[in-house]
Predicted model as a PDB file, atoms N, CA, C, CB and O in Angstrom, pLDDT in the B-factor column:
MODEL        1                                                                  
ATOM      1  N   MET A   1       3.933  -3.069   9.099  1.00 63.00           N  
ATOM      2  CA  MET A   1       3.675  -3.270   7.691  1.00 63.00           C  
ATOM      3  C   MET A   1       4.090  -4.679   7.266  1.00 63.00           C  
ATOM      4  CB  MET A   1       4.410  -2.218   6.861  1.00 63.00           C  
ATOM      5  O   MET A   1       3.429  -5.289   6.425  1.00 63.00           O  
ATOM      6  N   ASP A   2       5.166  -5.194   7.831  1.00 67.00           N  
ATOM      7  CA  ASP A   2       5.612  -6.528   7.443  1.00 67.00           C  
ATOM      8  C   ASP A   2       4.575  -7.578   7.775  1.00 67.00           C  
ATOM      9  CB  ASP A   2       6.923  -6.867   8.122  1.00 67.00           C  
ATOM     10  O   ASP A   2       4.354  -8.504   6.995  1.00 67.00           O  
ATOM     11  N   TRP A   3       3.930  -7.442   8.936  1.00 65.00           N  
ATOM     12  CA  TRP A   3       2.907  -8.403   9.314  1.00 65.00           C  
ATOM     13  C   TRP A   3       1.747  -8.348   8.333  1.00 65.00           C  
ATOM     14  CB  TRP A   3       2.415  -8.139  10.742  1.00 65.00           C  
ATOM     15  O   TRP A   3       1.229  -9.385   7.921  1.00 65.00           O  
ATOM     16  N   MET A   4       1.338  -7.142   7.959  1.00 70.00           N  
ATOM     17  CA  MET A   4       0.231  -6.978   7.024  1.00 70.00           C  
ATOM     18  C   MET A   4       0.569  -7.595   5.668  1.00 70.00           C  
ATOM     19  CB  MET A   4      -0.115  -5.490   6.861  1.00 70.00           C  
ATOM     20  O   MET A   4      -0.276  -8.247   5.054  1.00 70.00           O  
ATOM     21  N   LEU A   5       1.789  -7.392   5.203  1.00 70.00           N  
ATOM     22  CA  LEU A   5       2.195  -7.985   3.932  1.00 70.00           C  
ATOM     23  C   LEU A   5       2.219  -9.510   4.021  1.00 70.00           C  
ATOM     24  CB  LEU A   5       3.572  -7.458   3.515  1.00 70.00           C  
ATOM     25  O   LEU A   5       1.844 -10.196   3.070  1.00 70.00           O  
ATOM     26  N   ASP A   6       2.656 -10.031   5.151  1.00 61.00           N  
ATOM     27  CA  ASP A   6       2.705 -11.484   5.324  1.00 61.00           C  
ATOM     28  C   ASP A   6       1.304 -12.084   5.380  1.00 61.00           C  
ATOM     29  CB  ASP A   6       3.479 -11.842   6.594  1.00 61.00           C  
ATOM     30  O   ASP A   6       1.052 -13.125   4.774  1.00 61.00           O  
ATOM     31  N   VAL A   7       0.403 -11.443   6.096  1.00 64.00           N  
ATOM     32  CA  VAL A   7      -0.930 -12.002   6.298  1.00 64.00           C  
ATOM     33  C   VAL A   7      -1.818 -11.790   5.073  1.00 64.00           C  
ATOM     34  CB  VAL A   7      -1.580 -11.378   7.529  1.00 64.00           C  
ATOM     35  O   VAL A   7      -2.434 -12.739   4.590  1.00 64.00           O  
ATOM     36  N   VAL A   8      -1.890 -10.577   4.574  1.00 70.00           N  
ATOM     37  CA  VAL A   8      -2.824 -10.271   3.493  1.00 70.00           C  
ATOM     38  C   VAL A   8      -2.310 -10.764   2.148  1.00 70.00           C  
ATOM     39  CB  VAL A   8      -3.082  -8.773   3.430  1.00 70.00           C  
ATOM     40  O   VAL A   8      -3.055 -11.377   1.383  1.00 70.00           O  
ATOM     41  N   PHE A   9      -1.049 -10.502   1.858  1.00 67.00           N  
ATOM     42  CA  PHE A   9      -0.497 -10.848   0.548  1.00 67.00           C  
ATOM     43  C   PHE A   9       0.306 -12.148   0.555  1.00 67.00           C  
ATOM     44  CB  PHE A   9       0.375  -9.727   0.055  1.00 67.00           C  
ATOM     45  O   PHE A   9       0.796 -12.577  -0.490  1.00 67.00           O  
ATOM     46  N   ARG A  10       0.446 -12.777   1.724  1.00 69.00           N  
ATOM     47  CA  ARG A  10       1.207 -14.029   1.874  1.00 69.00           C  
ATOM     48  C   ARG A  10       2.609 -13.905   1.264  1.00 69.00           C  
ATOM     49  CB  ARG A  10       0.448 -15.201   1.211  1.00 69.00           C  
ATOM     50  O   ARG A  10       3.051 -14.746   0.482  1.00 69.00           O  
ATOM     51  N   GLU A  11       3.278 -12.831   1.652  1.00 68.00           N  
ATOM     52  CA  GLU A  11       4.582 -12.526   1.070  1.00 68.00           C  
ATOM     53  C   GLU A  11       5.630 -13.598   1.381  1.00 68.00           C  
ATOM     54  CB  GLU A  11       5.063 -11.183   1.573  1.00 68.00           C  
ATOM     55  O   GLU A  11       6.517 -13.845   0.564  1.00 68.00           O  
ATOM     56  N   ASP A  12       5.539 -14.226   2.536  1.00 63.00           N  
ATOM     57  CA  ASP A  12       6.512 -15.261   2.881  1.00 63.00           C  
ATOM     58  C   ASP A  12       6.385 -16.497   2.002  1.00 63.00           C  
ATOM     59  CB  ASP A  12       6.356 -15.654   4.329  1.00 63.00           C  
ATOM     60  O   ASP A  12       7.349 -17.242   1.830  1.00 63.00           O  
ATOM     61  N   ASP A  13       5.199 -16.715   1.447  1.00 65.00           N  
ATOM     62  CA  ASP A  13       4.978 -17.870   0.577  1.00 65.00           C  
ATOM     63  C   ASP A  13       5.299 -17.589  -0.876  1.00 65.00           C  
ATOM     64  CB  ASP A  13       3.556 -18.328   0.690  1.00 65.00           C  
ATOM     65  O   ASP A  13       5.191 -18.487  -1.711  1.00 65.00           O  
ATOM     66  N   ALA A  14       5.690 -16.363  -1.202  1.00 68.00           N  
ATOM     67  CA  ALA A  14       5.982 -15.990  -2.589  1.00 68.00           C  
ATOM     68  C   ALA A  14       7.174 -16.793  -3.101  1.00 68.00           C  
ATOM     69  CB  ALA A  14       6.263 -14.467  -2.705  1.00 68.00           C  
ATOM     70  O   ALA A  14       8.147 -17.020  -2.382  1.00 68.00           O  
ATOM     71  N   ARG A  15       7.077 -17.211  -4.345  1.00 72.00           N  
ATOM     72  CA  ARG A  15       8.115 -18.063  -4.915  1.00 72.00           C  
ATOM     73  C   ARG A  15       9.000 -17.318  -5.914  1.00 72.00           C  
ATOM     74  CB  ARG A  15       7.483 -19.260  -5.589  1.00 72.00           C  
ATOM     75  O   ARG A  15       9.771 -17.949  -6.637  1.00 72.00           O  
ATOM     76  N   ALA A  16       8.904 -16.007  -5.966  1.00 71.00           N  
ATOM     77  CA  ALA A  16       9.720 -15.211  -6.885  1.00 71.00           C  
ATOM     78  C   ALA A  16      11.173 -15.274  -6.439  1.00 71.00           C  
ATOM     79  CB  ALA A  16       9.224 -13.736  -6.944  1.00 71.00           C  
ATOM     80  O   ALA A  16      11.497 -14.892  -5.315  1.00 71.00           O  
ATOM     81  N   ARG A  17      12.041 -15.748  -7.307  1.00 71.00           N  
ATOM     82  CA  ARG A  17      13.441 -15.912  -6.951  1.00 71.00           C  
ATOM     83  C   ARG A  17      14.412 -15.300  -7.973  1.00 71.00           C  
ATOM     84  CB  ARG A  17      13.741 -17.371  -6.788  1.00 71.00           C  
ATOM     85  O   ARG A  17      15.591 -15.116  -7.670  1.00 71.00           O  
ATOM     86  N   LYS A  18      13.936 -14.995  -9.146  1.00 76.00           N  
ATOM     87  CA  LYS A  18      14.820 -14.592 -10.232  1.00 76.00           C  
ATOM     88  C   LYS A  18      15.147 -13.094 -10.183  1.00 76.00           C  
ATOM     89  CB  LYS A  18      14.185 -14.941 -11.571  1.00 76.00           C  
ATOM     90  O   LYS A  18      14.256 -12.255 -10.047  1.00 76.00           O  
ATOM     91  N   ASP A  19      16.427 -12.782 -10.294  1.00 77.00           N  
ATOM     92  CA  ASP A  19      16.941 -11.409 -10.374  1.00 77.00           C  
ATOM     93  C   ASP A  19      16.325 -10.513  -9.293  1.00 77.00           C  
ATOM     94  CB  ASP A  19      16.659 -10.819 -11.765  1.00 77.00           C  
ATOM     95  O   ASP A  19      16.410 -10.816  -8.103  1.00 77.00           O  
ATOM     96  N   ASN A  20      15.717  -9.428  -9.715  1.00 79.00           N  
ATOM     97  CA  ASN A  20      15.130  -8.466  -8.777  1.00 79.00           C  
ATOM     98  C   ASN A  20      13.627  -8.650  -8.625  1.00 79.00           C  
ATOM     99  CB  ASN A  20      15.425  -7.050  -9.231  1.00 79.00           C  
ATOM    100  O   ASN A  20      12.937  -7.762  -8.125  1.00 79.00           O  
ATOM    101  N   LEU A  21      13.129  -9.775  -9.047  1.00 79.00           N  
ATOM    102  CA  LEU A  21      11.689 -10.000  -9.031  1.00 79.00           C  
ATOM    103  C   LEU A  21      11.108  -9.909  -7.629  1.00 79.00           C  
ATOM    104  CB  LEU A  21      11.371 -11.347  -9.628  1.00 79.00           C  
ATOM    105  O   LEU A  21      10.021  -9.360  -7.449  1.00 79.00           O  
ATOM    106  N   ARG A  22      11.800 -10.430  -6.648  1.00 76.00           N  
ATOM    107  CA  ARG A  22      11.314 -10.395  -5.265  1.00 76.00           C  
ATOM    108  C   ARG A  22      11.162  -8.947  -4.792  1.00 76.00           C  
ATOM    109  CB  ARG A  22      12.278 -11.170  -4.328  1.00 76.00           C  
ATOM    110  O   ARG A  22      10.156  -8.600  -4.173  1.00 76.00           O  
ATOM    111  N   LEU A  23      12.142  -8.115  -5.077  1.00 80.00           N  
ATOM    112  CA  LEU A  23      12.093  -6.701  -4.683  1.00 80.00           C  
ATOM    113  C   LEU A  23      10.995  -5.960  -5.438  1.00 80.00           C  
ATOM    114  CB  LEU A  23      13.452  -6.026  -4.935  1.00 80.00           C  
ATOM    115  O   LEU A  23      10.281  -5.142  -4.859  1.00 80.00           O  
ATOM    116  N   ASN A  24      10.861  -6.247  -6.724  1.00 83.00           N  
ATOM    117  CA  ASN A  24       9.825  -5.583  -7.529  1.00 83.00           C  
ATOM    118  C   ASN A  24       8.427  -5.898  -7.007  1.00 83.00           C  
ATOM    119  CB  ASN A  24       9.938  -6.007  -8.997  1.00 83.00           C  
ATOM    120  O   ASN A  24       7.589  -5.005  -6.880  1.00 83.00           O  
ATOM    121  N   PHE A  25       8.183  -7.171  -6.707  1.00 82.00           N  
ATOM    122  CA  PHE A  25       6.882  -7.543  -6.177  1.00 82.00           C  
ATOM    123  C   PHE A  25       6.649  -6.936  -4.795  1.00 82.00           C  
ATOM    124  CB  PHE A  25       6.755  -9.058  -6.113  1.00 82.00           C  
ATOM    125  O   PHE A  25       5.518  -6.588  -4.459  1.00 82.00           O  
ATOM    126  N   ASN A  26       7.684  -6.808  -4.007  1.00 82.00           N  
ATOM    127  CA  ASN A  26       7.552  -6.191  -2.693  1.00 82.00           C  
ATOM    128  C   ASN A  26       7.099  -4.739  -2.827  1.00 82.00           C  
ATOM    129  CB  ASN A  26       8.882  -6.269  -1.926  1.00 82.00           C  
ATOM    130  O   ASN A  26       6.233  -4.283  -2.080  1.00 82.00           O  
ATOM    131  N   VAL A  27       7.672  -4.032  -3.758  1.00 86.00           N  
ATOM    132  CA  VAL A  27       7.285  -2.635  -3.991  1.00 86.00           C  
ATOM    133  C   VAL A  27       5.835  -2.561  -4.461  1.00 86.00           C  
ATOM    134  CB  VAL A  27       8.223  -1.973  -5.032  1.00 86.00           C  
ATOM    135  O   VAL A  27       5.078  -1.707  -3.999  1.00 86.00           O  
ATOM    136  N   LEU A  28       5.444  -3.447  -5.375  1.00 84.00           N  
ATOM    137  CA  LEU A  28       4.060  -3.451  -5.861  1.00 84.00           C  
ATOM    138  C   LEU A  28       3.069  -3.784  -4.748  1.00 84.00           C  
ATOM    139  CB  LEU A  28       3.906  -4.452  -7.006  1.00 84.00           C  
ATOM    140  O   LEU A  28       1.985  -3.205  -4.687  1.00 84.00           O  
ATOM    141  N   ARG A  29       3.434  -4.703  -3.879  1.00 84.00           N  
ATOM    142  CA  ARG A  29       2.555  -5.047  -2.750  1.00 84.00           C  
ATOM    143  C   ARG A  29       2.388  -3.871  -1.805  1.00 84.00           C  
ATOM    144  CB  ARG A  29       3.108  -6.253  -1.984  1.00 84.00           C  
ATOM    145  O   ARG A  29       1.293  -3.631  -1.298  1.00 84.00           O  
ATOM    146  N   LYS A  30       3.465  -3.136  -1.565  1.00 87.00           N  
ATOM    147  CA  LYS A  30       3.378  -1.966  -0.677  1.00 87.00           C  
ATOM    148  C   LYS A  30       2.515  -0.869  -1.279  1.00 87.00           C  
ATOM    149  CB  LYS A  30       4.773  -1.418  -0.380  1.00 87.00           C  
ATOM    150  O   LYS A  30       1.774  -0.197  -0.561  1.00 87.00           O  
ATOM    151  N   ILE A  31       2.605  -0.685  -2.579  1.00 87.00           N  
ATOM    152  CA  ILE A  31       1.749   0.298  -3.255  1.00 87.00           C  
ATOM    153  C   ILE A  31       0.289  -0.127  -3.157  1.00 87.00           C  
ATOM    154  CB  ILE A  31       2.163   0.463  -4.740  1.00 87.00           C  
ATOM    155  O   ILE A  31      -0.583   0.691  -2.861  1.00 87.00           O  
ATOM    156  N   ALA A  32       0.025  -1.406  -3.406  1.00 85.00           N  
ATOM    157  CA  ALA A  32      -1.346  -1.915  -3.320  1.00 85.00           C  
ATOM    158  C   ALA A  32      -1.890  -1.767  -1.907  1.00 85.00           C  
ATOM    159  CB  ALA A  32      -1.402  -3.385  -3.755  1.00 85.00           C  
ATOM    160  O   ALA A  32      -3.054  -1.408  -1.727  1.00 85.00           O  
ATOM    161  N   LEU A  33      -1.068  -2.039  -0.910  1.00 87.00           N  
ATOM    162  CA  LEU A  33      -1.498  -1.900   0.478  1.00 87.00           C  
ATOM    163  C   LEU A  33      -1.831  -0.443   0.802  1.00 87.00           C  
ATOM    164  CB  LEU A  33      -0.410  -2.421   1.431  1.00 87.00           C  
ATOM    165  O   LEU A  33      -2.813  -0.175   1.495  1.00 87.00           O  
ATOM    166  N   ALA A  34      -1.040   0.480   0.316  1.00 87.00           N  
ATOM    167  CA  ALA A  34      -1.305   1.907   0.552  1.00 87.00           C  
ATOM    168  C   ALA A  34      -2.615   2.331  -0.101  1.00 87.00           C  
ATOM    169  CB  ALA A  34      -0.147   2.769   0.016  1.00 87.00           C  
ATOM    170  O   ALA A  34      -3.378   3.101   0.482  1.00 87.00           O  
ATOM    171  N   VAL A  35      -2.880   1.834  -1.306  1.00 86.00           N  
ATOM    172  CA  VAL A  35      -4.127   2.171  -1.999  1.00 86.00           C  
ATOM    173  C   VAL A  35      -5.319   1.593  -1.245  1.00 86.00           C  
ATOM    174  CB  VAL A  35      -4.106   1.645  -3.455  1.00 86.00           C  
ATOM    175  O   VAL A  35      -6.347   2.255  -1.106  1.00 86.00           O  
ATOM    176  N   LEU A  36      -5.185   0.373  -0.762  1.00 86.00           N  
ATOM    177  CA  LEU A  36      -6.288  -0.258  -0.033  1.00 86.00           C  
ATOM    178  C   LEU A  36      -6.554   0.426   1.303  1.00 86.00           C  
ATOM    179  CB  LEU A  36      -5.990  -1.732   0.196  1.00 86.00           C  
ATOM    180  O   LEU A  36      -7.702   0.497   1.741  1.00 86.00           O  
ATOM    181  N   LYS A  37      -5.520   0.923   1.947  1.00 85.00           N  
ATOM    182  CA  LYS A  37      -5.696   1.609   3.230  1.00 85.00           C  
ATOM    183  C   LYS A  37      -6.214   3.030   3.063  1.00 85.00           C  
ATOM    184  CB  LYS A  37      -4.386   1.636   3.988  1.00 85.00           C  
ATOM    185  O   LYS A  37      -6.752   3.611   4.006  1.00 85.00           O  
ATOM    186  N   LYS A  38      -6.056   3.592   1.867  1.00 84.00           N  
ATOM    187  CA  LYS A  38      -6.433   4.976   1.608  1.00 84.00           C  
ATOM    188  C   LYS A  38      -7.936   5.196   1.779  1.00 84.00           C  
ATOM    189  CB  LYS A  38      -6.006   5.379   0.205  1.00 84.00           C  
ATOM    190  O   LYS A  38      -8.356   6.228   2.302  1.00 84.00           O  
ATOM    191  N   ILE A  39      -8.732   4.250   1.348  1.00 83.00           N  
ATOM    192  CA  ILE A  39     -10.185   4.362   1.411  1.00 83.00           C  
ATOM    193  C   ILE A  39     -10.676   3.811   2.746  1.00 83.00           C  
ATOM    194  CB  ILE A  39     -10.851   3.610   0.227  1.00 83.00           C  
ATOM    195  O   ILE A  39     -10.404   2.661   3.090  1.00 83.00           O  
ATOM    196  N   ALA A  40     -11.391   4.627   3.482  1.00 81.00           N  
ATOM    197  CA  ALA A  40     -11.943   4.196   4.765  1.00 81.00           C  
ATOM    198  C   ALA A  40     -13.366   3.704   4.532  1.00 81.00           C  
ATOM    199  CB  ALA A  40     -11.913   5.356   5.819  1.00 81.00           C  
ATOM    200  O   ALA A  40     -14.289   4.499   4.361  1.00 81.00           O  
ATOM    201  N   THR A  41     -13.531   2.390   4.527  1.00 79.00           N  
ATOM    202  CA  THR A  41     -14.856   1.806   4.392  1.00 79.00           C  
ATOM    203  C   THR A  41     -15.179   1.097   5.693  1.00 79.00           C  
ATOM    204  CB  THR A  41     -14.934   0.828   3.175  1.00 79.00           C  
ATOM    205  O   THR A  41     -14.415   0.254   6.163  1.00 79.00           O  
ATOM    206  N   LYS A  42     -16.293   1.438   6.255  1.00 80.00           N  
ATOM    207  CA  LYS A  42     -16.669   0.905   7.563  1.00 80.00           C  
ATOM    208  C   LYS A  42     -16.944  -0.598   7.475  1.00 80.00           C  
ATOM    209  CB  LYS A  42     -17.908   1.643   8.109  1.00 80.00           C  
ATOM    210  O   LYS A  42     -17.738  -1.047   6.648  1.00 80.00           O  
ATOM    211  N   GLY A  43     -16.291  -1.352   8.321  1.00 83.00           N  
ATOM    212  CA  GLY A  43     -16.526  -2.785   8.390  1.00 83.00           C  
ATOM    213  C   GLY A  43     -15.775  -3.611   7.361  1.00 83.00           C  
ATOM    214  O   GLY A  43     -16.017  -4.814   7.257  1.00 83.00           O  
ATOM    215  N   PHE A  44     -14.876  -3.010   6.601  1.00 86.00           N  
ATOM    216  CA  PHE A  44     -14.135  -3.739   5.583  1.00 86.00           C  
ATOM    217  C   PHE A  44     -12.668  -3.842   5.995  1.00 86.00           C  
ATOM    218  CB  PHE A  44     -14.270  -3.048   4.204  1.00 86.00           C  
ATOM    219  O   PHE A  44     -12.017  -2.830   6.252  1.00 86.00           O  
ATOM    220  N   SER A  45     -12.162  -5.048   6.054  1.00 87.00           N  
ATOM    221  CA  SER A  45     -10.733  -5.246   6.294  1.00 87.00           C  
ATOM    222  C   SER A  45      -9.990  -5.052   4.975  1.00 87.00           C  
ATOM    223  CB  SER A  45     -10.447  -6.666   6.896  1.00 87.00           C  
ATOM    224  O   SER A  45     -10.609  -4.931   3.917  1.00 87.00           O  
ATOM    225  N   VAL A  46      -8.686  -5.023   5.045  1.00 86.00           N  
ATOM    226  CA  VAL A  46      -7.878  -4.851   3.837  1.00 86.00           C  
ATOM    227  C   VAL A  46      -8.099  -6.034   2.897  1.00 86.00           C  
ATOM    228  CB  VAL A  46      -6.374  -4.711   4.193  1.00 86.00           C  
ATOM    229  O   VAL A  46      -8.235  -5.847   1.687  1.00 86.00           O  
ATOM    230  N   ARG A  47      -8.133  -7.232   3.436  1.00 87.00           N  
ATOM    231  CA  ARG A  47      -8.354  -8.415   2.602  1.00 87.00           C  
ATOM    232  C   ARG A  47      -9.732  -8.382   1.950  1.00 87.00           C  
ATOM    233  CB  ARG A  47      -8.199  -9.691   3.436  1.00 87.00           C  
ATOM    234  O   ARG A  47      -9.884  -8.761   0.789  1.00 87.00           O  
ATOM    235  N   ARG A  48     -10.732  -7.929   2.697  1.00 90.00           N  
ATOM    236  CA  ARG A  48     -12.087  -7.849   2.150  1.00 90.00           C  
ATOM    237  C   ARG A  48     -12.174  -6.790   1.051  1.00 90.00           C  
ATOM    238  CB  ARG A  48     -13.095  -7.536   3.266  1.00 90.00           C  
ATOM    239  O   ARG A  48     -12.883  -6.974   0.062  1.00 90.00           O  
ATOM    240  N   LYS A  49     -11.449  -5.681   1.226  1.00 90.00           N  
ATOM    241  CA  LYS A  49     -11.395  -4.661   0.169  1.00 90.00           C  
ATOM    242  C   LYS A  49     -10.758  -5.238  -1.092  1.00 90.00           C  
ATOM    243  CB  LYS A  49     -10.604  -3.416   0.648  1.00 90.00           C  
ATOM    244  O   LYS A  49     -11.209  -4.954  -2.202  1.00 90.00           O  
ATOM    245  N   MET A  50      -9.706  -6.051  -0.923  1.00 88.00           N  
ATOM    246  CA  MET A  50      -9.048  -6.685  -2.071  1.00 88.00           C  
ATOM    247  C   MET A  50     -10.041  -7.569  -2.831  1.00 88.00           C  
ATOM    248  CB  MET A  50      -7.827  -7.522  -1.606  1.00 88.00           C  
ATOM    249  O   MET A  50     -10.125  -7.509  -4.057  1.00 88.00           O  
ATOM    250  N   MET A  51     -10.779  -8.377  -2.101  1.00 90.00           N  
ATOM    251  CA  MET A  51     -11.726  -9.286  -2.736  1.00 90.00           C  
ATOM    252  C   MET A  51     -12.863  -8.514  -3.411  1.00 90.00           C  
ATOM    253  CB  MET A  51     -12.292 -10.269  -1.704  1.00 90.00           C  
ATOM    254  O   MET A  51     -13.298  -8.880  -4.503  1.00 90.00           O  
ATOM    255  N   LYS A  52     -13.339  -7.461  -2.772  1.00 91.00           N  
ATOM    256  CA  LYS A  52     -14.412  -6.653  -3.369  1.00 91.00           C  
ATOM    257  C   LYS A  52     -13.920  -5.951  -4.634  1.00 91.00           C  
ATOM    258  CB  LYS A  52     -14.936  -5.611  -2.354  1.00 91.00           C  
ATOM    259  O   LYS A  52     -14.657  -5.865  -5.617  1.00 91.00           O  
ATOM    260  N   ALA A  53     -12.700  -5.456  -4.622  1.00 90.00           N  
ATOM    261  CA  ALA A  53     -12.140  -4.796  -5.803  1.00 90.00           C  
ATOM    262  C   ALA A  53     -11.953  -5.782  -6.948  1.00 90.00           C  
ATOM    263  CB  ALA A  53     -10.804  -4.133  -5.462  1.00 90.00           C  
ATOM    264  O   ALA A  53     -12.074  -5.406  -8.113  1.00 90.00           O  
ATOM    265  N   ALA A  54     -11.663  -7.028  -6.632  1.00 92.00           N  
ATOM    266  CA  ALA A  54     -11.497  -8.046  -7.669  1.00 92.00           C  
ATOM    267  C   ALA A  54     -12.826  -8.383  -8.345  1.00 92.00           C  
ATOM    268  CB  ALA A  54     -10.880  -9.310  -7.072  1.00 92.00           C  
ATOM    269  O   ALA A  54     -12.848  -8.754  -9.518  1.00 92.00           O  
ATOM    270  N   ARG A  55     -13.927  -8.257  -7.613  1.00 95.00           N  
ATOM    271  CA  ARG A  55     -15.239  -8.616  -8.158  1.00 95.00           C  
ATOM    272  C   ARG A  55     -16.035  -7.436  -8.694  1.00 95.00           C  
ATOM    273  CB  ARG A  55     -16.041  -9.301  -7.110  1.00 95.00           C  
ATOM    274  O   ARG A  55     -16.851  -7.598  -9.601  1.00 95.00           O  
ATOM    275  N   ASP A  56     -15.804  -6.248  -8.140  1.00 93.00           N  
ATOM    276  CA  ASP A  56     -16.634  -5.083  -8.452  1.00 93.00           C  
ATOM    277  C   ASP A  56     -15.779  -3.998  -9.103  1.00 93.00           C  
ATOM    278  CB  ASP A  56     -17.324  -4.539  -7.171  1.00 93.00           C  
ATOM    279  O   ASP A  56     -14.924  -3.396  -8.452  1.00 93.00           O  
ATOM    280  N   GLN A  57     -16.014  -3.755 -10.380  1.00 94.00           N  
ATOM    281  CA  GLN A  57     -15.214  -2.764 -11.104  1.00 94.00           C  
ATOM    282  C   GLN A  57     -15.462  -1.343 -10.598  1.00 94.00           C  
ATOM    283  CB  GLN A  57     -15.516  -2.838 -12.594  1.00 94.00           C  
ATOM    284  O   GLN A  57     -14.558  -0.509 -10.647  1.00 94.00           O  
ATOM    285  N   ASN A  58     -16.648  -1.059 -10.124  1.00 93.00           N  
ATOM    286  CA  ASN A  58     -16.943   0.275  -9.589  1.00 93.00           C  
ATOM    287  C   ASN A  58     -16.131   0.542  -8.322  1.00 93.00           C  
ATOM    288  CB  ASN A  58     -18.451   0.417  -9.294  1.00 93.00           C  
ATOM    289  O   ASN A  58     -15.622   1.646  -8.130  1.00 93.00           O  
ATOM    290  N   PHE A  59     -16.012  -0.464  -7.464  1.00 91.00           N  
ATOM    291  CA  PHE A  59     -15.222  -0.311  -6.250  1.00 91.00           C  
ATOM    292  C   PHE A  59     -13.734  -0.174  -6.583  1.00 91.00           C  
ATOM    293  CB  PHE A  59     -15.451  -1.504  -5.311  1.00 91.00           C  
ATOM    294  O   PHE A  59     -13.017   0.599  -5.947  1.00 91.00           O  
ATOM    295  N   LEU A  60     -13.284  -0.923  -7.575  1.00 90.00           N  
ATOM    296  CA  LEU A  60     -11.892  -0.812  -8.032  1.00 90.00           C  
ATOM    297  C   LEU A  60     -11.613   0.603  -8.545  1.00 90.00           C  
ATOM    298  CB  LEU A  60     -11.596  -1.855  -9.144  1.00 90.00           C  
ATOM    299  O   LEU A  60     -10.572   1.184  -8.241  1.00 90.00           O  
ATOM    300  N   ALA A  61     -12.541   1.147  -9.317  1.00 92.00           N  
ATOM    301  CA  ALA A  61     -12.388   2.522  -9.816  1.00 92.00           C  
ATOM    302  C   ALA A  61     -12.356   3.510  -8.656  1.00 92.00           C  
ATOM    303  CB  ALA A  61     -13.535   2.881 -10.790  1.00 92.00           C  
ATOM    304  O   ALA A  61     -11.598   4.480  -8.685  1.00 92.00           O  
ATOM    305  N   LEU A  62     -13.174   3.268  -7.639  1.00 89.00           N  
ATOM    306  CA  LEU A  62     -13.174   4.129  -6.455  1.00 89.00           C  
ATOM    307  C   LEU A  62     -11.809   4.089  -5.759  1.00 89.00           C  
ATOM    308  CB  LEU A  62     -14.289   3.697  -5.473  1.00 89.00           C  
ATOM    309  O   LEU A  62     -11.297   5.124  -5.333  1.00 89.00           O  
ATOM    310  N   LEU A  63     -11.227   2.897  -5.646  1.00 87.00           N  
ATOM    311  CA  LEU A  63      -9.915   2.769  -5.022  1.00 87.00           C  
ATOM    312  C   LEU A  63      -8.823   3.494  -5.808  1.00 87.00           C  
ATOM    313  CB  LEU A  63      -9.555   1.306  -4.879  1.00 87.00           C  
ATOM    314  O   LEU A  63      -7.975   4.178  -5.236  1.00 87.00           O  
ATOM    315  N   LEU A  64      -8.863   3.332  -7.122  1.00 87.00           N  
ATOM    316  CA  LEU A  64      -7.782   3.860  -7.946  1.00 87.00           C  
ATOM    317  C   LEU A  64      -7.917   5.343  -8.289  1.00 87.00           C  
ATOM    318  CB  LEU A  64      -7.701   3.076  -9.205  1.00 87.00           C  
ATOM    319  O   LEU A  64      -6.917   6.052  -8.393  1.00 87.00           O  
ATOM    320  N   PHE A  65      -9.144   5.804  -8.463  1.00 89.00           N  
ATOM    321  CA  PHE A  65      -9.332   7.152  -8.989  1.00 89.00           C  
ATOM    322  C   PHE A  65     -10.075   8.078  -8.055  1.00 89.00           C  
ATOM    323  CB  PHE A  65     -10.055   7.088 -10.274  1.00 89.00           C  
ATOM    324  O   PHE A  65     -10.589   9.104  -8.501  1.00 89.00           O  
ATOM    325  N   GLU A  66     -10.152   7.756  -6.766  1.00 79.00           N  
ATOM    326  CA  GLU A  66     -10.863   8.616  -5.829  1.00 79.00           C  
ATOM    327  C   GLU A  66     -10.170   9.963  -5.732  1.00 79.00           C  
ATOM    328  CB  GLU A  66     -10.956   7.959  -4.445  1.00 79.00           C  
ATOM    329  O   GLU A  66      -8.942  10.044  -5.709  1.00 79.00           O  
ATOM    330  N   LYS A  67     -10.963  11.008  -5.676  1.00 56.00           N  
ATOM    331  CA  LYS A  67     -10.393  12.352  -5.615  1.00 56.00           C  
ATOM    332  C   LYS A  67     -10.662  12.990  -4.288  1.00 56.00           C  
ATOM    333  CB  LYS A  67     -10.941  13.222  -6.722  1.00 56.00           C  
ATOM    334  O   LYS A  67     -10.254  14.129  -4.056  1.00 56.00           O  
TER     335      LYS A  67                                                      
ENDMDL                                                                          
END                                                                             
């Protein structure tokens, strides 16, 4: 999981330094990674799913509200 967070979310390059901000963002990144991995889309990497969700509201809704 650490490698995935480093590569996809560039966690090592994060500049959050104040109080618990680093820990809070780490938790949010892990939640986002779990949501992105939840949907099995053929031929889509996690990074590609992130980019598609940023551009396509229907795909974002599918990620967040899939039943």
